[in-house]
N, C-alpha and C positions, 0 to 999 in steps of 0.2 A: 343740147348736148354739148356747146361749145361751155355754158359754163359748167358742167361736170369734168369736163376735160380741163378748163383752167382748176377747178380745186384739186383733180388731180396732181399738176404739175406744182400747184401751192406745198399741198401737204408733202412733196415729193422734197420740195427743199424747208422744214420745219425745226432743222438740227441745227437752229442758229443761221442760217444764211442770211444773208444783209450786205448791202452797197457800201463800201467802209466810208464812202463820201470824205475823207481827206486824201491827200498826198502822204508816200511813208517821206518819212524823211533818215535820210543813210547821216550817221555820227563817222568823224574821224577819231582814231585813237587819240584819246585826250583832251578832245572837245568836252565842253562843260556841258553837261546834261540837266535840266531844269529842273528840282521836285517842289511841285507845289500843294499845297494844301487846302482842304476843302473843307465845309462846314461840319462839325460832329454831331453824330445821329444818337439818339438810344429808342431802344422800343419801350422804356418805361414810361417817358415823358411825350414822344410822338412830338417833340419841338427840339430842332436843328440850332446850334449855336453856333457862332462864327469860332473857329482854330484860336485865334489868340484874344478871346474871352480869359483865356486861361493864358497861368505863366509862362509858357512854352517861351523856347529860346526865339528870338527873332533876327531876320537880317540886317545886315548893316544899315542904317537910313529907314527901316522899319519896313512892314512889309505893304508892298504892290498887290495891287487888285488888278485880277484879269479884265478884258472886258467881254463883258458878259451880254447872250444875248436875254429877250424878255422871259423866254423859257426857263430859263437858268433861275433869274430873279423869283420867278411865281414859285417855281420848284425850290428854294432858299438856296441854291447851292451859292455860294460866294468863294472863291478859288481866289488863292493868292500865294503869294512868294515866300520861299523857307529860307532859313539859314544853312542846310544842307549843300555840303560841296559837293558834288560825282563829276566824275571824269570818265568819259567813252573807256571800256577795258582797263583801267587803274582800280586795281585794289585798293583799298582801306581798312586799318586795323585799330580800332579802338580809338577814332578820332575823337577828340574833346570838340564839343560845340558850345556848350556856355554852363559858366553856373546861374541859377533862378535860385530864388528864395519862394518856395511854397505856401509861406505861413506857419502863423501855431499849428501845433501837435493836437491829437484828438484827445480831447478829456470830457468828462462827464461835466454836462452842462454849459457847456462851452461851446457856442456856435463853431462849427468846421468849417476849414479854407475852401477856397472853389477848387481846388481840385479835389479833395477829400468827396465833399458833394455831386463832383464829376461823375469820381468814379463809383461812389455808391447809387449812382443812376443809370449803371452800366452806360456810360457816353465810347462812342468810339470814334476812333479819328480814320478820315477817307484822305488818303494821299494819291497823287497823282504824276506819274514820269511818263513823259511823249503821250498824254493822250489816254492811257490805259490805267484801271484805278488799280491800289495794291491790293493782291490777297495777302489773307490773313494766314501763316503758319505758327501752330502750335501744338509744343510737343512737352511729353513727358517720360517717364522709366521706359515704356515700353513702343507708346505710338509717336507717328508723328503725322499731323492734322493740316491741310492745307484749308482753306473756305473762300473761295471765291468772291462773296457778296459781303457786306455790314461793315468792312473796312476790321480794324484791330483794334482793342479795347486801351482804353487809357491809363487804367492799372487793374489792378484785382484786390478783393477783399478774402483776407486769409479765414480759411476755414476753422483754424482753433482761436486764434485773437479775436476776429472778425477786424481787425482794424486793415485801414486804404496804404494799400503798397501803387505805387505810380510805376510805369514802365519807364525806366530813362536810359533803357540802351536799347536799338532796334539792328536787326541786321537785316541790309537794304541790300536783300540778292536779285540781280537780274540778268534775264537772258536774253541774248540776242541773235541774230541769224547774219550771216557776213552776206552782203551784195554778191551776186555771180556777178556781175557788169564791174564792178569794184569791189576788188578784194582785201583792199584796205581799209574798207568801210562795212561799218554793220546797223542794223535796224532792229530797234528794240522789240522784243515780243512778248516777256514775261515780267512782272514786276511781283515782288513778294517779300512784306515785312514780315521779319520773327520778333515779337518783342519780349527783351526778357527785364525785371530788377535786381538791379545789381546795386548794391550800399559800396559806395565811392568812400575811403576815408581820404581827405584828400588835403594838401597845404596851399591857400590862393598863393597867386604872385604878390607881389609887394605893392599892385596898385591896385588890388582887389579891393576896396574898403566894404563894411557892410552894409549889404544890399537892405532897401526894405521889400515888404513884403510886396511882389509883384513885377520886381525891377531884376532888369536880366542883366548880367555881365558878358561881354563878348567872348570869344572860342579860344582858346589855348590859354586856359587861364590859372590852370594847376596841375601838382605835382601830385599823383595818385601814390598812398604809402602803401594802402594794403591792394596790389592791381592783380587781378587774374592774370593768366598766361598770355592772353591778346592782348592785354594792356600793358605787360610789362616791354620795359624798353629793353631791359637788360637780356633777354630772351636773343639766343643767337639766333633761333627760326621764327619767323615772323608767324603766329595762328590767329585763323579768324576766331570768335567768340561761338562757343559750342554749350550744349547744353549741361556737360559733366562741369563746366569749369564755372558756370553759376550757380550751380546747387551742389558745390562739391562741400562736403566736410566744412563747417567753419564759415561758410559761406552767409550773407542775411540779405533779405531782399531790403529793398528803399523805400522806409517809411513814405508817405505824401505831405511830408511837412520839413520846416527847416531848408537848410544851406543843399541845393542837390546838383549833381554835376551830370549833367546830360550827354552822351557817347554814343556812335555811332559806327558799324562796319559796315564795307560796301565790297559785295561780292561779285564779280562780273563771271559767268560763264556762257558758253557757244552752245545754241541748239540747233545743230541743222537741220532737224527733222520741222521744226515749226518755222513755217512762215508768216512775214508779216501780214497778208490777207488774212490769215486764219487766227491771229492772237485774239480774238476775240470772241472765239466758238465755245471757250472753255469758262469765261464768264457767262455769256448766254444760256447754257447747259447745265450754269452752276458744278460745273464737273460732275454731269448726270445726279444731283441730288435728287431728282425730281425723273424719273425714267419715261420716257415716251409712253411704254404702255399705259401708265397716269391717264394720260389725255387720250389715248383711243379707246381705255376703257369708258371713260367718259362721254366722250364721242358715239360708243354702240348703246350708254346709256340714253343717250338724249334722242338715239335713231329708234329705240325702241319704244320709248313715249311717243313719236311720232308716227310709227307705225300703228300704237295701237290707237291711236287718235284718227288715223285714218281710216284704220278698219271700221270704228263705230261710225265715223261718216258715210265709208262706202256701205253700210249695213243698217244703219237709220236715213240718213239725207238721201243718198241714192234712190234706194229702194223706195221709201215715203213720197219722195218728189216724185220719182216714175208715175208711181199709183194716183196721188194726186194728180199730175198732168194729164192722166187718163181719164180720170172722175170729171176734171174740171173741163176740159175741154171735148168730150162730148156730147152728144145733143140729149137733155134731158127729156124725158117721156112726156106725157101728159099728167101722168097719173104720180110722177114725181114733181112737175111744176106743180099739182093741186095739193100736193103734204107740203111742197116747199122744202123739199130735200135735195135741192141741186148745190146749195151753198154752203158749207161748213168747214171747219179748220181755218187756216190761213189766208183763204181769198175771202173773207167774209171782211177782212180789214184793208183790204185793197184800196178803198177811197181814205182811208186815215194813216198806211203805211210810212207814207213820205209828208206827213203832216209836220212841220218843223216842231225843234224840242220843246214842249214848255216850260222850260228851267230854263232861263236865260241865253238864248242863241247865239248871242254875242262870246260870252265865254266858253262855249263848248266849238264856234268856230276860231278865237283866239288859242285856246287847249291844242286845237288839231294842227293850228300853223305852226305854234312852238314845235309839237311834237313832229312834224313834216321835218322841222328844219333839225333838227337835233337826230331824227334818222340817217338823214343826207350828211350828215357831217359824220356822225358815227361809222356810216358803210363805210364811205372815201378815206376815213382815217385808216379803220381796219384795211381797207382794200392795199392802201400805200404801205402802210406796215408791212404786210404778207410779201407784197412785190420786192419790199427789200429799200425803199425809199427815205423810208424814217431811221438813220444808222445809229446806234445806241453812240456810236464814238460823237457825236454832234450832238451833245449832251442841250437839255432844254427843245430837242426837236419835235418830239412827241406832241409836248406840251401847246409848242408854237402850232404846229399844224391843226389842234385842234380848233383850239382859240379861232387862227385865220378861216379855218373851213367855216366855222360857225357864223362868225362875222359875213362871210360872204355868201351862206346859204340864206341869209336875213331875205333875200328876195323870193326864195319857196316860200318862207314863213307868210309872207305880205300875200303871194299867189294863192296859197292854200285857205287863209283865211278869208280873203274878201272874195274865191267862189264859194265857197260855205255859206258866208253870211249874205250873201246874197241868193243864194240859192234859198236861206231863210227869210227872206223877205223884209230882212233887215234895214235900215232906214239911217243908220248912225254908222256911217264907215269910216269917219275921222276915226271914232273912238275908238274901232275894232282895230282900225291901222293903228293909232297912236299905243291902244292896251298890247298888239302883239311887237312892236316896237320896244317898247318899256317897261313890260309886265316880268318875263323873265329873268332876262337881262339885269333890270330892274332889284330882283329879288338873287340874283347871284351875286351883283356888287355890294347891296346893303349887307348879305352874309361875310363880303370878303371883308368888308370894313370892318364889320366886327371881329372879324378872325386875325387882323392886324391890328386892331388893339388891344386883342389879348396876348398874340404875339411880341407884340412893342413891351406889354408889362411884363411879360419873361425873359425877356432880353434875347428873343430867340431869332436868329437870322431867315426867320420865316415872313417877317414882316418890309413888305418891301418899301422902297422910297419913294420920294413924294413924285418922281419922275417918271417911275413907273405907275402909277395911279392913271399919272395925264396921261402917260399913250394908251392905256385902258378906254380912257373915258373918248378920247380921239377916236378910237378903233370904235367904240360905242355908237356915240353921235356923229363923226364923221364918216363914215363905209357903212356900218351894218344901218343904222336906222335910213338913211336915203335907200340904201336896199332896198329896203322891207316896203316904204312908198312907192318904191320903183317897182315892185313886183306887184303890189296891191292896184297898181294904174292900169295895167295891165290884168289882172283877174278882176276886175271892174268892168273893163271892157269887153269882157266876155259874156256872154249869154250864159244864165244860169241852167246849174245844171237839169237836164230834164229826165223825167220820169216815165216811164209805159203807162202810167194809170193816173188818172186825174182826180184831186182831193176834194173830200166834199166841205163845203163848207159849216157842216153843224160835225162836231168829233162823235165818235161813236160810243158809249158807255161799255166800260171794262169790266168784264166778271171778276169773282173773286180769281185769285191767283192762290197755287197748292204754292205748301210750304219749301218744295224746290225749286221753286222761280222765283226768291225771295232775294232781293237784294246780297244783304249779309250772306245764304247760301254760294250765290254765284259769285259773290267775290272771292269768297275762300275756293270754290273750285278752281275758277279761273284762273286763279296765279298762282296755285300750287304746280299743276302739273309742268307751265313755262319755267317755273323756280326750278324746277327737277330736272328740267332738261340744261342747264346751265349754272348749277350752283357747282360743280369742281371748280369748273375752269373761274367762277366768282373766287370761290376762295385762294387760286392765285394770282388773281388780281389784286385780291388784296391784303395779301402778305409780301406783293409788290409797292404797292403806293405804301403801307403803314409800316412794315418791317426793312425796306431797303433792299429784298431779293429782286433779280432780275427777271421782267416777263418780257420773252421774244418769240414764242410762239404764235406768231398772229394766224399762221395759216390753221391753225386749231381753232382759234379764237375767230375767225372765218368762218368756218364752218358752222359751229356751236352758235355763231351771231344767226347764221341763216336757219338753223332749228329752231332757235329762239322765235323770231320772226313769223315760222310756218304756224308753231305749235300754238303763238298768239293768236293768230289768224281761226287756225281750226277749231279751237276751242269757244271762241265769240262766236264763229257762225253758228256751231253748233246750240249753245244757246239763245242764238238768235233766234233758230228754227224753232225750237220749243215755245219760246214767249209769244212767237208770233202766233203757230197752232193752238196757244191759249188765249188770242184773240185779244193780245196786250198789244199794244203797236206804238209804245211807250220804249223803244228800242236805240235811240242814238245815244244818249247817256249811258243806257243799262250796258251797250255793246264797248263803251270808251274806258267804262269804270270796271268792268270785268276782264280786260286785256289788262288796263294800266295797274290794276292790284299784283302784277308780277312786283311792281316796284316797291308793294306794300311788305310782301316778302322779301326782298331784298333787305330792306330797312329792319324788320325785325330779325331777318341772319347777322345785321351787324353787332345785334346784342351778342349772338352766341359767339362771334369771333370777338369781342372786345375781351372777352374773359381769357384770351391767350397776350395777352397784350401785357400782362403786369403794370396796368396804367393805374395809378390811384389818385393824381392832382386833379384839381378844377378844371385847371387851364385844358388838361388832356381828355376829359369829359369834353368840355365844349370844342374842343379842335372836331375832335372823331364824331361825334355825333351831329358838329354843325355840317361837315361836310357830305357823310354818309347820311344826312336826311337831304341834302340840296342832290347828288347823285341817283337818290331814290326818287326825287321829285322828278327829275330828267327823265328816266327809264318812266316811271308814270305816264308821264305826257307823250313819251315814245310808242310805247305798245299801245297806249291808249288811243293815240292818232291810228297804229296799225290796226287797229280792230274798228273802227270805223269805218276806215275806206274799204275793210271785211267786206262787212256787212252790207254795207252802201251798194258795194258790185253784187254780192249775192241777192241782195233784196232786188235793186235793179233786172238781174238775169232772171228770176224765179218769177215776178210779179210779170216781164215781158214776154214768158213763154205761155201766159195764159188768154182767155178769151175772155173779154169782159163787156157785158150785155150791155 
């Protein structure tokens, strides 16, 4: 009952609820406001790159890196200073930033410059002001669209000429909310960037020598000879840059080549209705781009699957088990004893049902231990996120939480592995403990090294520095591994799991099984129902990971996660009952693979989702399928552990409820 009440309370807060996690900063009028730049992202390459890899204007003295946490490094974030000069409540009109040489123009048979390549790969800028990301405003002749994810594009490809043009002017629109206790101060609550491409014809100042490709001159360096209204100093009334000015007759966009003048406007507006504590809401809901109804339909879809499965269990298991218990526990007549009709069905395997698995008991114990570790990490991460403790304003917090919880749950992995391995009468406890301490983490770290090499070869900001690698190794060998051995020590000190029936010394022969009890069939059916219960939320999670969209409906995710676990347990118990009824007692590995096949379906679905990403580079294939394969393996281990534990509890219950002669 308490869990239902808690779930209801969590669902009430799904619309972007979070704990801000940082104190608000109030700016005085005229105070400098820092604009920071983050990595550039692309849906075509999936490889983020550093902002200053392109010949953008740089601040005096060069860009300075922000102090970043481990989660930001692992996410590829590279937050740096910028040359944009912004002051609280001070509007600016066509402020010049710098002149930059973008390189040679586009020609057939000639390799394009860096800017053109970035534009053709659809890279987007991601700027930050007062810790909130830039929304992107796009305007045309009839509509104005504001998007609160994925930043704004570096440039665009003209539909008619197919040439690349750079956005060399931006309107920086900032909304603020006046502080009630300090009327002369304000807090920033919204940050929007509207990019334009304006071909400025200009004459450089006397000290502006010809710059080489990739070099940048300082600000206020040119006189514009063909200014638009907002850039014309002779205008009596100052105006901000508007769409009509940029696309007036005779105006042309700026090609992504040659010497380019970068300019910007700053527009301040007061928003008395939007408070600082609610400024992230529109980002988390993505301006209601995905209505809550979609998530509710996902929940209802999942609940239908759970209800159908529960009805099957009620109709098949409960009725059959009640009949089996009545038959097995009643006293047999002399005729039945003479005809040997007393025992049939799953009771026949009572002396073999708890026999250790025939194939690698050590591997099964290690897989279950790792799955238990991942399960505890997942449920705690989703729970803390649903409660609002992992704030999106604290970048990298979610990855940090997952990493630290996984490390701390090493004791759970060691304990579960040792208890199961001791129950299987295993003797190589050092080998089992070492396998769980170094097995799955070793696979993750090895794949991470490969991905890092790929990112380095592509010049991506996804490549983490050596110091971050050292930190990961310290977490692995200094904290996780000792905790695994600590948990294993207590697990081996415990008695082996007690079973209600004894195991015979001679294994029973297993009769031929029908086709629907084969391994391929159980893998196919065992994974499709749990996958069907969660694939809608899986789509949104993949969109968050690979297309830089926000995902913060963790209350929905908590419900879907619970439904996924219940569905895995129910379908595995159902197959387990059919298997035992067919006198097949090899249920240990079967229960693990039946529930774990959900991970196989997730990996297969990743091929379907990949078609939406417009990616065609080999590095992108390696990055995407490498990480999706690792995530699917983790889900396979986690759901497999759920299947084994569910069947173990079920088998102990039913065999403890019958009389054995």
